KOLLUM-445504 format. One record per residue: residue number from 1; x, z, y of N, C-alpha, C in turn. Coordinates in steps of 0.2 Angstrom, whole numbers, m for minus. Atoms other than C-alpha are relative to their C-alpha. Example, Ala and Ser with C-alpha at 12.3 -4.5 7.8 and 13.67 -1.06 7.14 Angstrom:
2
(r 1 (4 0 m6) (62 39 m22) (4 0 6))
(r 2 (m4 m1 m6) (68 36 m5) (m4 3 5))
END
This chain:
253
(r 1 (m6 3 3) (14 99 40) (5 m2 6))
(r 2 (m6 2 m4) (31 97 49) (4 m6 m3))
(r 3 (m4 5 4) (39 86 36) (m3 m2 m7))
(r 4 (3 2 7) (33 76 21) (5 m5 m3))
(r 5 (m4 4 4) (41 67 7) (m4 m6 m3))
(r 6 (4 6 2) (35 49 4) (4 m4 m5))
(r 7 (m3 5 5) (38 38 m11) (m4 m7 0))
(r 8 (3 7 0) (35 19 m10) (1 m3 m7))
(r 9 (m1 4 7) (32 10 m27) (1 m7 1))
(r 10 (m2 7 m1) (41 m7 m25) (0 m3 m7))
(r 11 (1 2 7) (34 m14 m41) (0 m7 m1))
(r 12 (0 7 3) (37 m30 m51) (m7 m1 m4))
(r 13 (7 0 3) (18 m33 m55) (m1 m7 m3))
(r 14 (1 7 3) (12 m47 m67) (m7 m1 1))
(r 15 (7 1 m2) (m4 m56 m63) (m4 0 m6))
(r 16 (5 m1 5) (m18 m51 m74) (1 5 m5))
(r 17 (m2 m4 5) (m9 m39 m84) (m2 7 2))
(r 18 (3 m6 m3) (m20 m24 m80) (3 6 m3))
(r 19 (m3 m6 3) (m14 m11 m93) (7 0 1))
(r 20 (m7 0 m1) (4 m16 m91) (2 2 7))
(r 21 (m1 m2 m7) (3 m15 m72) (m2 8 1))
(r 22 (2 m7 m1) (m6 2 m73) (5 4 m3))
(r 23 (m5 m4 3) (7 9 m85) (6 0 5))
(r 24 (m6 0 m5) (21 4 m72) (m2 4 6))
(r 25 (2 m4 m6) (11 11 m58) (0 8 m2))
(r 26 (0 m6 2) (9 27 m68) (7 3 0))
(r 27 (m7 m2 1) (28 28 m72) (3 1 7))
(r 28 (m2 m1 m7) (31 26 m53) (m2 6 3))
(r 29 (3 m6 m3) (19 40 m48) (3 6 m3))
(r 30 (m3 m6 3) (27 52 m61) (7 0 2))
(r 31 (m7 0 m3) (44 47 m55) (0 3 7))
(r 32 (0 m3 m7) (39 51 m37) (m2 7 m1))
(r 33 (2 m8 1) (31 68 m43) (7 4 m2))
(r 34 (m6 m3 2) (48 72 m51) (5 1 6))
(r 35 (m4 m1 m6) (56 69 m35) (m3 4 6))
(r 36 (3 m5 m5) (44 81 m26) (m3 m4 6))
(r 37 (3 3 m5) (35 68 m16) (m7 3 1))
(r 38 (6 m2 m2) (20 73 m6) (m6 m5 0))
(r 39 (4 6 m1) (13 56 m4) (3 m6 m4))
(r 40 (m3 6 3) (15 40 m15) (m5 m6 2))
(r 41 (4 6 m2) (10 23 m9) (3 m6 m4))
(r 42 (m1 5 4) (8 8 m20) (m2 m7 3))
(r 43 (1 6 m3) (7 m11 m16) (m7 m2 0))
(r 44 (6 4 1) (m8 m22 m13) (m1 m2 m7))
(r 45 (2 2 7) (m18 m26 m29) (5 2 m5))
(r 46 (m5 m2 4) (m6 m15 m38) (m2 1 m8))
(r 47 (2 0 7) (m16 m15 m55) (m1 m7 m3))
(r 48 (1 7 2) (m20 m33 m56) (5 m5 1))
(r 49 (m4 5 m3) (m6 m42 m47) (m4 m5 4))
(r 50 (3 4 m5) (m9 m54 m34) (m4 m6 m2))
(r 51 (3 6 3) (m13 m70 m43) (m4 1 m6))
(r 52 (4 m2 6) (m24 m62 m56) (m5 m5 m2))
(r 53 (6 5 2) (m38 m75 m55) (2 m5 m5))
(r 54 (m3 5 5) (m27 m88 m64) (0 2 m7))
(r 55 (m1 m2 6) (m25 m77 m78) (m6 3 m4))
(r 56 (6 m3 3) (m41 m67 m81) (m6 0 4))
(r 57 (6 1 m4) (m53 m72 m67) (m2 6 3))
(r 58 (2 m6 m4) (m64 m59 m58) (m5 4 m3))
(r 59 (5 m4 3) (m76 m53 m71) (2 7 m1))
(r 60 (m2 m6 2) (m66 m38 m74) (m1 5 6))
(r 61 (0 m5 m6) (m68 m31 m56) (m7 3 0))
(r 62 (6 m4 1) (m80 m17 m56) (m2 4 6))
(r 63 (2 m4 m6) (m90 m6 m44) (5 6 1))
(r 64 (m4 m5 m1) (m80 8 m36) (m4 7 m1))
(r 65 (m6 0 3) (m74 20 m43) (0 m3 m7))
(r 66 (0 3 7) (m69 10 m59) (4 5 m4))
(r 67 (m4 m4 5) (m60 17 m74) (7 1 2))
(r 68 (m7 m1 m2) (m43 13 m67) (1 5 6))
(r 69 (0 m5 m5) (m47 22 m51) (0 7 m2))
(r 70 (1 m7 2) (m53 37 m60) (6 3 m4))
(r 71 (m6 m2 3) (m37 37 m70) (5 2 5))
(r 72 (m4 m2 m6) (m27 38 m53) (m2 7 2))
(r 73 (2 m6 m3) (m38 52 m47) (2 6 m5))
(r 74 (m2 m5 5) (m35 62 m63) (8 1 1))
(r 75 (m7 m1 m1) (m16 59 m61) (2 4 6))
(r 76 (m1 m3 m6) (m16 64 m43) (m2 8 m1))
(r 77 (2 m7 1) (m25 80 m48) (5 4 m4))
(r 78 (m5 m3 4) (m13 84 m62) (7 1 3))
(r 79 (m7 m1 m3) (3 81 m52) (0 3 7))
(r 80 (1 m3 m6) (m4 88 m36) (3 m4 6))
(r 81 (m3 4 m6) (1 73 m24) (m6 m5 2))
(r 82 (4 5 m3) (m8 61 m13) (2 m7 m2))
(r 83 (m2 6 2) (m9 43 m19) (m4 m6 4))
(r 84 (3 5 m3) (m13 27 m9) (2 m6 m4))
(r 85 (m2 6 4) (m14 11 m20) (m5 m6 2))
(r 86 (4 6 m1) (m21 m7 m18) (m4 m2 m7))
(r 87 (4 2 6) (m35 m13 m30) (m5 m5 2))
(r 88 (6 5 m1) (m51 m24 m31) (m6 4 m1))
(r 89 (7 m3 1) (m69 m19 m30) (m6 m5 0))
(r 90 (6 4 m1) (m86 m26 m33) (m5 4 3))
(r 91 (5 m4 m4) (m99 m21 m20) (m7 m3 m1))
(r 92 (7 2 1) (m117 m25 m17) (m1 m8 0))
(r 93 (2 7 2) (m124 m42 m23) (6 m3 m3))
(r 94 (m6 3 4) (m108 m45 m33) (6 m2 5))
(r 95 (m6 2 m5) (m97 m47 m17) (6 4 m2))
(r 96 (m6 m3 2) (m79 m44 m21) (5 2 6))
(r 97 (m4 m2 m6) (m66 m35 m10) (7 2 m2))
(r 98 (m7 m2 1) (m47 m32 m9) (0 7 4))
(r 99 (0 m7 m3) (m46 m13 m6) (6 4 m1))
(r 100 (m5 m5 0) (m34 1 m3) (m4 7 m1))
(r 101 (3 m6 1) (m39 18 m10) (5 6 1))
(r 102 (m4 m6 m1) (m32 35 m5) (m3 6 m3))
(r 103 (2 m5 4) (m34 49 m17) (4 7 2))
(r 104 (m3 m6 m2) (m30 67 m12) (3 4 m6))
(r 105 (m3 m4 5) (m20 80 m22) (m5 4 m4))
(r 106 (5 m3 4) (m36 87 m28) (m4 m5 m5))
(r 107 (3 5 4) (m41 71 m36) (m6 m3 3))
(r 108 (6 3 m3) (m55 67 m24) (3 m6 5))
(r 109 (m2 6 m4) (m55 50 m15) (m1 2 7))
(r 110 (0 m2 m7) (m51 53 3) (m3 m6 4))
(r 111 (2 6 m4) (m54 35 10) (1 m6 m5))
(r 112 (m1 7 2) (m56 17 5) (m1 m5 5))
(r 113 (0 5 m5) (m52 2 16) (0 m6 m3))
(r 114 (1 6 2) (m58 m15 13) (4 m5 4))
(r 115 (m5 5 m4) (m45 m29 18) (m5 m4 5))
(r 116 (4 4 m5) (m52 m38 34) (3 m7 0))
(r 117 (m3 7 m1) (m40 m53 35) (1 m3 m7))
(r 118 (0 2 7) (m44 m61 18) (1 m7 m1))
(r 119 (0 7 0) (m41 m79 22) (4 m3 m6))
(r 120 (m5 2 5) (m27 m80 8) (m4 1 m7))
(r 121 (3 m2 7) (m39 m73 m6) (m7 m3 0))
(r 122 (7 3 0) (m54 m85 m9) (m5 4 m3))
(r 123 (5 m4 4) (m62 m72 m20) (m3 6 4))
(r 124 (1 m6 m3) (m62 m58 m8) (m4 m1 7))
(r 125 (4 0 m6) (m76 m55 6) (4 5 5))
(r 126 (m4 m5 m5) (m68 m47 22) (m4 6 1))
(r 127 (3 m6 m2) (m71 m29 26) (m3 0 7))
(r 128 (3 0 m7) (m80 m24 42) (5 3 5))
(r 129 (m4 m3 m5) (m68 m13 51) (5 5 m4))
(r 130 (m4 m6 2) (m54 0 49) (m1 6 3))
(r 131 (1 m6 m3) (m56 18 52) (6 5 m2))
(r 132 (m6 m4 1) (m42 31 54) (m2 6 m5))
(r 133 (1 m5 6) (m41 44 39) (4 6 2))
(r 134 (m3 m6 m1) (m38 62 42) (3 3 m6))
(r 135 (m4 m3 6) (m25 68 29) (4 6 2))
(r 136 (m3 m7 m2) (m21 87 32) (3 0 7))
(r 137 (m1 m1 m7) (m22 85 50) (4 m6 3))
(r 138 (m4 6 m2) (m12 68 51) (m5 m6 0))
(r 139 (5 6 m1) (m22 53 57) (4 m6 m3))
(r 140 (m3 6 3) (m17 38 46) (m5 m6 0))
(r 141 (3 6 0) (m22 20 48) (2 m5 m5))
(r 142 (m2 4 6) (m22 8 33) (m1 m7 2))
(r 143 (0 8 m1) (m18 m11 35) (2 m3 m6))
(r 144 (m2 4 6) (m18 m21 19) (3 m6 2))
(r 145 (m4 6 0) (m5 m34 20) (m2 m4 7))
(r 146 (2 4 m6) (m12 m48 32) (m4 3 5))
(r 147 (3 m4 m5) (m22 m35 41) (4 1 6))
(r 148 (m5 0 m5) (m6 m34 51) (2 m6 3))
(r 149 (m2 7 m2) (m5 m53 54) (m1 0 8))
(r 150 (1 0 m8) (m13 m51 72) (m1 8 2))
(r 151 (m1 m6 m3) (m14 m36 83) (m7 4 0))
(r 152 (6 m3 m2) (m33 m32 84) (m1 6 m5))
(r 153 (2 m6 5) (m35 m20 68) (5 5 2))
(r 154 (m5 m6 m1) (m19 m10 72) (m2 3 7))
(r 155 (2 m3 m6) (m25 m8 90) (m6 4 0))
(r 156 (6 m4 1) (m42 m2 85) (2 6 m4))
(r 157 (m2 m6 3) (m34 11 74) (4 4 5))
(r 158 (m4 m4 m5) (m22 16 88) (m6 3 5))
(r 159 (5 m2 m4) (m38 18 99) (m4 6 m3))
(r 160 (3 m6 3) (m45 30 86) (4 6 m1))
(r 161 (m5 m6 1) (m30 42 87) (4 0 m6))
(r 162 (m5 1 5) (m20 35 73) (7 2 2))
(r 163 (m7 m2 m2) (m3 43 72) (5 m4 m5))
(r 164 (m5 3 5) (5 33 57) (m4 m6 m3))
(r 165 (3 5 3) (1 16 51) (3 m1 m7))
(r 166 (m3 1 7) (3 12 32) (m3 m7 m3))
(r 167 (2 6 2) (2 m5 24) (2 m2 m7))
(r 168 (m2 3 7) (1 m9 5) (0 m7 1))
(r 169 (m1 8 m1) (7 m27 4) (2 m3 m6))
(r 170 (m2 5 4) (10 m42 m6) (2 m6 4))
(r 171 (m2 5 m5) (19 m52 7) (8 m2 m1))
(r 172 (m7 2 1) (35 m61 2) (2 m6 4))
(r 173 (m3 5 m4) (47 m73 11) (m3 m7 m2))
(r 174 (2 7 2) (43 m92 11) (m4 m3 6))
(r 175 (4 4 m6) (32 m104 21) (m5 4 4))
(r 176 (5 m5 m4) (19 m91 25) (2 7 0))
(r 177 (m3 m7 0) (30 m76 24) (0 3 7))
(r 178 (0 m4 m6) (31 m62 37) (5 m3 5))
(r 179 (m4 2 m5) (39 m67 53) (0 5 6))
(r 180 (0 m5 m6) (40 m51 63) (m6 4 1))
(r 181 (7 m3 m2) (22 m46 62) (0 8 m1))
(r 182 (0 m7 1) (25 m28 56) (4 3 6))
(r 183 (m3 m3 m6) (38 m25 70) (m4 m1 6))
(r 184 (4 2 m6) (26 m33 83) (m5 5 0))
(r 185 (5 m5 0) (12 m21 77) (2 7 2))
(r 186 (m3 m6 m2) (23 m6 79) (2 0 7))
(r 187 (m2 1 m7) (30 m12 96) (m7 1 4))
(r 188 (6 0 m5) (12 m15 103) (m4 7 0))
(r 189 (4 m6 0) (4 1 97) (4 6 1))
(r 190 (m4 m5 m1) (19 12 99) (0 5 m6))
(r 191 (1 m5 6) (15 19 81) (5 m2 m5))
(r 192 (m4 2 6) (27 20 66) (m4 m3 m5))
(r 193 (3 4 5) (23 8 52) (4 1 m7))
(r 194 (m3 0 7) (26 11 33) (m3 m6 m4))
(r 195 (2 6 5) (26 m5 22) (2 1 m7))
(r 196 (m2 0 7) (25 m4 4) (m2 m6 m3))
(r 197 (1 7 3) (28 m21 m3) (2 0 m7))
(r 198 (m1 0 7) (32 m27 m20) (5 m5 m2))
(r 199 (m5 5 3) (44 m38 m31) (m3 m3 m6))
(r 200 (2 4 6) (42 m50 m46) (m2 m7 2))
(r 201 (2 7 m1) (38 m68 m47) (m7 m1 m4))
(r 202 (7 2 3) (20 m75 m50) (0 m7 m1))
(r 203 (0 8 2) (15 m93 m54) (2 m4 7))
(r 204 (m2 4 m6) (16 m99 m36) (4 4 6))
(r 205 (m4 m4 m5) (23 m84 m26) (5 4 m3))
(r 206 (m6 m3 2) (40 m76 m27) (1 6 5))
(r 207 (m1 m6 m4) (41 m58 m21) (6 3 0))
(r 208 (m7 m4 2) (59 m54 m26) (3 1 7))
(r 209 (m3 m2 m6) (64 m55 m8) (m4 4 5))
(r 210 (5 m4 m4) (49 m45 m1) (3 7 2))
(r 211 (m3 m6 m3) (54 m30 10) (m5 6 0))
(r 212 (3 m6 m1) (47 m12 9) (4 3 6))
(r 213 (m3 m2 m7) (50 m5 27) (m3 7 3))
(r 214 (2 m4 m5) (49 9 39) (2 m2 7))
(r 215 (m1 3 m7) (47 2 57) (m3 5 5))
(r 216 (2 m4 m6) (46 11 73) (3 m3 7))
(r 217 (m2 4 m6) (46 3 91) (2 m6 m2))
(r 218 (m2 7 1) (48 m14 83) (7 0 m4))
(r 219 (m6 0 3) (64 m8 74) (0 2 m7))
(r 220 (0 m2 7) (67 m8 55) (5 6 m1))
(r 221 (m4 m6 1) (74 10 52) (2 1 m8))
(r 222 (m1 0 7) (72 8 33) (m2 m6 m3))
(r 223 (2 7 3) (72 m8 22) (3 0 m7))
(r 224 (m2 1 7) (73 m12 4) (m3 m6 m3))
(r 225 (3 5 4) (71 m27 m7) (4 m1 m7))
(r 226 (m4 1 6) (76 m30 m25) (m4 m3 m6))
(r 227 (3 3 5) (72 m39 m41) (m4 5 m5))
(r 228 (3 m5 5) (68 m23 m51) (m4 5 4))
(r 229 (5 m5 m2) (54 m11 m49) (4 7 2))
(r 230 (m4 m6 m2) (60 4 m39) (m5 5 4))
(r 231 (4 m6 m4) (53 21 m31) (5 1 6))
(r 232 (m4 m1 m6) (59 22 m13) (m3 6 3))
(r 233 (2 m7 m2) (59 40 m7) (3 1 7))
(r 234 (m3 m3 m7) (62 47 11) (m4 6 2))
(r 235 (3 m5 m4) (58 62 21) (m2 m2 7))
(r 236 (2 2 m7) (48 60 37) (m1 6 4))
(r 237 (1 m5 m5) (49 72 52) (m6 m2 4))
(r 238 (6 2 m3) (31 72 58) (0 1 7))
(r 239 (0 m1 m7) (35 79 75) (3 m6 3))
(r 240 (m3 6 m3) (47 65 79) (m2 m7 m3))
(r 241 (2 6 4) (39 52 67) (6 m4 m1))
(r 242 (m7 3 2) (57 48 61) (2 2 m7))
(r 243 (m3 m2 6) (64 47 44) (7 4 1))
(r 244 (m6 m4 0) (78 60 40) (6 m3 m2))
(r 245 (m6 4 2) (90 47 33) (m1 m7 2))
(r 246 (0 7 m2) (94 29 37) (0 m5 m6))
(r 247 (1 4 6) (92 23 19) (m5 3 m5))
(r 248 (4 m3 5) (79 25 5) (4 3 m5))
(r 249 (m2 m3 7) (83 36 m10) (m3 m5 m5))
(r 250 (3 5 5) (81 23 m24) (1 2 m7))
(r 251 (0 m1 8) (76 26 m42) (m3 m6 m3))
(r 252 (3 6 3) (74 11 m52) (m4 1 m6))
(r 253 (4 m1 5) (61 10 m65) (2 m5 m6))
END
């Protein structure tokens, strides 16, 4: 691959509205497919919303792969594109995890990353480590939101030969909002970093000012925030690891 088209799903998710959020996620994926995307990235907890526990608790969280994940696998196979999305998982002894799942264009699961820095989610156990993912010869490192808060996880991925970092996130502005962490991780590792953030207001958190980004050498080269759900598409030159434009192509949902 010399060039790929990537679509970020900047979604207005509702806490606990599983079917509604899945429907929005599917709309975004189908829109990205119509735009001829090779790879679609969706935010952290993109089916449940972030503050789902207040609305529906945790009993719905199932072992991997659950019915929602299998639906994404089928969609990836039909549309022939790769999908990375945030979800939740029940593991051994009923332990719960905040995860990211990467599904290939054949519908098979390529990788699953369990979020490591889970201090903000009381319900989630931390994962053990992050591993680089080989996708068509491109080494990808996954950081779920606060996994980028400090440098250790990104540095471990760099040491494994990662070429591109990607972060499904639910991290909006405010008291505990991002303060240059994504830029710092990119600067420290020398790696480009894609952030697929989200929008929408939940009970205690407001994501309408949250940014989805492409960052390289600590500099934001692409950035978007909006109150509406949007599909943000760009072409990435894999040799230079640079976007071919200085703005996202935006398709509102």
